[in-house]
C-alpha positions in Angstrom: 0.0 0.2 0.1 2.7 2.4 0.9 4.0 2.3 -2.7 0.8 3.8 -3.8 0.4 6.8 -1.8 2.9 9.7 -1.6 3.2 13.6 -1.1 0.8 13.3 2.1 0.2 17.0 3.3 -2.1 17.7 6.6 -3.8 21.0 7.1 -5.5 21.3 10.4 -8.7 22.9 10.0 -10.2 22.7 13.4 -9.2 21.5 16.9 -12.1 22.5 19.0 -13.6 19.4 20.5 -11.8 17.0 18.1 -9.3 17.2 15.3 -10.7 17.7 11.7 -7.9 17.8 8.9 -7.7 18.1 5.3 -5.0 15.7 4.0 -4.2 16.0 0.2 -1.9 13.3 -1.4 -1.0 11.7 -4.5 -2.3 7.7 -5.1 -1.6 5.7 -7.8 -4.6 3.7 -9.3 -4.8 0.5 -10.9 -3.7 1.8 -14.2 -0.8 3.3 -13.2 -1.9 6.7 -13.2 -1.2 9.2 -10.2 -4.2 11.7 -9.0 -4.0 14.6 -6.4 -6.5 13.5 -3.9 -8.1 15.8 -1.1 -10.2 14.4 1.9 -11.3 15.6 5.4 -10.5 13.1 8.2 -12.2 13.7 11.9 -10.3 12.5 14.6 -12.1 12.2 17.6 -10.5 9.3 19.1 -12.1 5.5 19.1 -15.1 4.2 21.0 -16.7 1.4 22.8 -20.5 0.5 22.8 -22.3 -2.7 24.7 -25.8 -4.5 24.5 -26.5 -5.4 28.0 -29.1 -8.2 28.4 -31.2 -10.3 30.8 -31.9 -13.9 29.7 -34.3 -14.8 32.1 -36.6 -11.7 31.3 -35.8 -11.5 27.7 -34.7 -7.8 28.4 -32.3 -5.4 27.1 -31.0 -2.3 28.5 -30.6 0.8 25.9 -30.6 4.8 26.2 -32.2 7.6 24.5 -30.7 11.0 24.3 -30.5 14.0 22.1 -27.9 14.1 19.1 -27.5 17.6 17.7 -25.9 15.9 14.2 -29.1 14.2 13.8 -31.3 17.4 14.6 -29.2 18.9 12.2 -30.5 16.5 9.1 -33.5 15.7 10.7 -35.4 17.3 13.6 -37.6 14.0 14.1 -35.0 11.4 14.8 -32.8 13.5 17.1 -33.9 12.0 20.2 -31.4 8.5 19.5 -32.1 5.5 20.9 -28.8 3.4 21.4 -27.0 1.1 23.3 -24.7 2.5 25.9 -21.7 3.9 24.7 -18.6 5.9 25.4 -15.4 7.3 24.1 -12.3 5.8 25.0 -10.2 8.6 27.1 -6.6 8.8 26.6 -4.7 5.4 27.5 -7.9 3.8 28.9 -8.7 0.2 27.6 -11.7 -0.2 25.6 -13.0 -2.7 28.2 -12.4 -0.4 31.5 -13.8 2.4 29.4 -17.1 0.3 28.8 -17.5 -0.9 32.2 -17.2 2.7 33.5 -19.8 4.0 30.7 -22.3 1.0 31.8 -22.3 2.4 35.5 -22.6 6.4 34.4 -25.2 6.1 31.9 -27.2 3.3 33.0 -26.4 2.3 36.6 -25.5 -1.0 36.3 -22.0 -2.8 37.6 -21.0 -5.2 35.1 -17.8 -7.2 35.2 -17.5 -9.4 32.7 -18.3 -8.3 29.2 -17.5 -9.9 26.0 -16.1 -8.1 23.0 -17.7 -9.2 19.8 -16.0 -7.1 17.1 -14.1 -4.1 16.3 -15.3 -1.8 13.5 -15.1 1.6 11.6 -18.4 2.8 11.9 -17.7 5.7 8.8 -14.4 4.9 7.3 -14.9 7.7 4.4 -14.4 10.7 7.4 -14.0 9.3 10.8 -11.0 7.8 12.3 -12.9 6.4 15.0 -12.8 2.4 15.5 -15.9 1.2 17.7 -15.3 -1.7 20.3 -18.3 -3.5 20.8 -19.2 -5.8 23.4 -22.4 -7.8 25.2 -22.9 -8.7 28.6 -25.6 -9.8 30.9 -27.3 -7.8 33.4 -29.3 -8.4 36.4 -31.3 -6.8 39.1 -28.4 -7.4 41.8 -25.8 -5.0 39.7 -27.9 -1.9 39.9 -26.0 0.4 41.6 -27.4 4.0 40.7 -30.0 5.3 38.3 -27.6 6.2 35.7 -28.4 9.0 33.2 -24.7 10.0 32.5 -22.8 12.6 34.3 -23.6 16.2 34.6 -20.3 17.4 34.3 -20.2 16.0 30.6 -23.6 17.8 29.8 -25.7 14.3 29.6 -29.2 13.6 29.7 -29.5 9.9 29.1 -33.0 8.0 29.7 -32.6 4.7 30.3 -34.6 2.1 28.8 -35.1 -1.6 29.8 -37.3 -3.1 26.9 -38.0 -6.5 25.8 -35.6 -7.7 22.8 -38.5 -8.7 20.7 -39.5 -5.0 20.8 -36.2 -4.1 20.0 -36.1 -5.9 17.0 -39.3 -4.4 15.9 -38.1 -1.0 16.5 -34.8 -1.6 14.4 -37.3 -3.1 11.7 -39.7 -0.1 11.7 -36.7 2.7 11.8 -37.1 3.8 15.5 -33.8 2.4 16.2 -31.3 3.9 13.5 -27.9 4.0 15.4 -25.6 1.8 13.6 -23.8 0.1 16.9 -27.3 -0.6 18.3 -28.4 -2.1 15.0 -25.3 -4.4 14.9 -25.3 -5.5 18.4 -29.1 -5.9 18.1 -28.2 -8.2 14.9 -25.4 -10.1 16.8 -27.8 -11.0 19.3 -30.3 -12.3 17.1 -27.9 -14.2 15.1 -26.2 -16.0 17.7 -29.4 -16.4 19.7 -28.2 -14.5 22.7 -31.7 -13.5 24.2 -35.0 -15.8 23.9 -37.6 -13.8 21.9 -40.1 -13.4 24.8 -43.0 -10.7 24.9 
């Protein structure tokens, strides 16, 4: 790959909340021609997401919160239903990050999480890689009400719903978040949670 790219020039467009770069480079195509390409790359670090499930109850835990980028394009979909998730800070491990986020966002203290995949959510524009997990939860693990951190300006609604309903919401378009769709489909494909009403 390194033989097909040269003359890379970076220009910082913004370093407000994260880093937005303009990257110009020469790229050699399969026919041997070189072309000058310009792209923008948004670096906000990497993230984690987790599907919490209760086999006995046939339920899962999701969150609901306002998302300004969605509001900007479609006001009706701005209250996004998602799995619990969070950004990885500095040198933190993905696993310790998601365990902390679960306690902060939804109020459960989980210890054993299973990584199911790593995925780039929008590789044409974002550097972010998502580390996706699943973990069982029970009422004994409940340590607080969740809702996120006021210091991070979070206002998160915690939703405990039947897994079967979540699948219906995915099909109907009520759930549109990609990491959530991926984890719901993972759970469905692997028969992680029995469908119950």
